[in-house]
C-alpha positions as CSV (number, residue, x, y, z in Angstrom):
1,M,63.7,50.5,240.3
2,P,61.5,49.9,243.4
3,R,58.1,48.1,243.0
4,E,56.1,51.1,243.7
5,E,57.8,53.1,240.7
6,W,57.1,50.1,238.5
7,Q,53.4,50.0,239.4
8,T,52.9,53.6,238.7
9,L,54.9,53.2,235.4
10,I,52.7,50.2,234.5
11,R,49.5,52.2,235.0
12,K,50.6,54.8,232.8
13,T,52.0,52.7,229.9
14,I,49.4,50.1,229.4
15,F,48.0,50.4,225.7
16,T,46.5,48.1,223.2
17,K,47.3,47.2,219.5
18,N,45.2,44.8,217.6
19,N,43.1,43.8,220.6
20,N,46.4,42.6,222.5
21,L,47.8,44.3,225.5
22,Y,51.4,45.4,225.8
23,F,53.2,45.9,229.0
24,P,56.8,47.1,229.5
25,F,57.4,44.7,232.5
26,F,57.2,41.1,233.4
27,Q,54.5,40.0,235.7
28,R,54.7,36.2,236.6
29,D,51.1,35.5,237.3
30,L,49.8,36.4,233.9
31,A,48.0,33.3,232.1
32,S,49.2,33.6,228.6
33,A,52.2,35.9,227.7
34,K,55.3,36.0,225.7
35,F,58.3,38.0,226.3
36,C,59.2,39.9,223.2
37,G,62.3,42.3,223.6
38,V,61.4,45.0,226.0
39,F,57.7,44.6,225.9
40,L,55.6,41.7,227.2
41,Y,53.0,40.6,224.8
42,I,49.8,39.4,226.4
43,Y,46.9,37.5,224.6
44,T,43.5,38.8,225.7
45,V,41.6,35.9,227.2
46,N,37.7,35.6,226.9
47,Q,36.5,35.4,230.5
48,K,32.8,35.4,229.8
49,F,30.6,32.3,230.4
50,P,27.7,32.9,227.9
51,K,24.6,30.7,227.4
52,K,26.0,29.0,224.5
53,E,28.8,27.4,226.8
54,K,26.3,26.0,229.3
55,L,25.5,22.3,229.2
56,K,21.6,22.0,229.4
57,S,20.7,19.0,227.3
58,A,19.4,16.0,229.3
59,K,20.5,13.5,226.7
60,T,24.1,15.0,226.7
61,I,24.2,14.9,230.4
62,E,23.0,11.3,230.6
63,N,25.4,10.3,228.0
64,L,28.1,12.0,229.9
65,F,27.5,9.9,233.0
66,L,27.1,6.7,231.0
67,E,30.2,7.0,228.7
68,G,32.3,9.8,230.4
69,K,35.6,9.7,232.2
70,T,36.1,11.2,235.6
71,H,39.0,13.0,237.6
72,S,38.8,14.1,241.2
73,K,40.4,16.7,243.3
74,F,38.5,17.1,246.5
75,P,36.0,18.7,246.9
76,V,35.3,18.7,243.1
77,K,34.6,15.9,240.8
78,L,34.8,16.3,237.0
79,F,32.9,14.3,234.6
80,F,34.0,14.9,230.9
81,L,33.4,13.6,227.6
82,Q,35.2,14.7,224.3
83,K,32.8,15.7,221.6
84,E,33.4,16.3,217.9
85,N,30.3,18.1,216.8
86,I,30.3,21.2,219.2
87,E,31.9,24.5,218.6
88,T,32.8,25.3,222.3
89,N,33.4,23.6,225.6
90,L,30.2,23.0,227.5
91,A,30.0,23.0,231.4
92,A,27.4,22.3,234.0
93,F,27.7,22.5,237.8
94,A,25.9,20.4,240.5
95,V,25.7,20.4,244.1
96,P,23.7,17.4,245.7
97,K,20.8,18.2,247.8
98,R,21.7,15.5,250.2
99,N,24.8,17.4,251.2
100,F,23.2,21.1,251.4
101,K,19.5,21.1,252.3
102,S,19.2,24.8,251.9
103,A,18.8,26.0,248.3
104,V,20.6,29.2,249.1
105,D,23.8,27.2,250.1
106,R,23.6,25.0,247.0
107,N,23.2,28.0,244.8
108,R,26.2,29.8,246.4
109,V,28.5,26.8,245.8
110,K,27.3,26.5,242.3
111,R,28.0,30.2,241.7
112,Q,31.5,29.8,243.1
113,L,32.1,26.8,240.8
114,R,30.9,28.7,237.9
115,E,33.1,31.8,238.7
116,A,36.2,29.4,239.2
117,Y,35.5,27.8,235.8
118,R,35.0,31.2,234.1
119,L,38.2,32.6,235.2
120,N,40.3,29.5,234.4
121,K,38.7,28.0,231.3
122,H,41.5,29.4,229.1
123,I,43.5,26.4,230.4
124,L,41.5,24.2,228.1
125,E,41.6,26.6,225.1
126,E,45.3,25.6,224.8
127,I,44.1,22.2,223.4
128,R,43.3,23.1,219.7
129,G,40.5,21.1,218.0
130,K,39.4,19.2,221.1
131,K,36.1,20.2,222.7
132,F,34.6,18.7,225.8
133,V,31.2,18.2,227.7
134,M,31.9,18.6,231.3
135,L,30.0,18.4,234.6
136,F,31.6,19.7,237.7
137,L,30.0,18.0,240.9
138,F,30.8,19.3,244.4
139,M,31.3,16.4,246.7
140,G,32.0,18.3,250.1
141,K,29.7,18.3,253.1
142,V,30.6,21.8,254.3
143,K,30.5,25.2,252.7
144,P,33.9,25.6,251.0
145,H,36.1,28.7,250.7
146,Y,36.4,30.1,247.1
147,I,40.2,29.6,247.2
148,Q,39.8,25.9,247.9
149,L,37.3,25.5,244.9
150,E,39.6,27.5,242.6
151,E,42.5,25.4,243.4
152,A,40.7,22.2,242.8
153,M,39.3,23.7,239.5
154,V,42.7,24.6,238.3
155,K,44.2,21.3,239.1
156,L,41.3,19.5,237.3
157,L,41.5,21.5,234.2
158,K,45.3,21.1,233.9
159,K,44.9,17.4,234.5
160,L,42.5,17.2,231.7
161,R,44.6,19.4,229.4
162,D,47.7,17.3,230.0
163,E,45.9,14.1,229.5
164,M,44.4,15.3,226.2
165,S,47.7,16.8,225.0
166,Q,49.5,13.2,225.7
167,D,46.7,11.5,223.8
168,K,47.3,14.0,220.9
169,D,51.1,13.1,220.5
């Protein structure tokens, strides 16, 4: 069947059951899916970034810099610390004033970092029972393309997931 026919079939046959989407096709770029017979079973992923997931505590941020570990994938550096007494992962984003004098430019990069995290935070939800406090620091000196930030974000989150799942075993 040609691709165009599949796409029209897909649009007509998407339906939900128990808050899970069912598609009668296989799409390779879906984040979390299981192939079940004829249908593809897709888990719904919460892609919101509510206030309760934002890191704002000055004490926690100071503790993160003192005791936390780091991973880097240019142009983003991740500071993280595993916490036991929190209900969700907490994240903060920073862009140094030294690299971007204009607040407009700093805010744009932070907004792009937040968006990349929001769309890819499901990578960390695969680690059951472990919650993290994270700070994403932009280290570049020129305004990045969103694609570059998203690639770095995905690699950092996967690196963190793989490291923590190895510690679990």
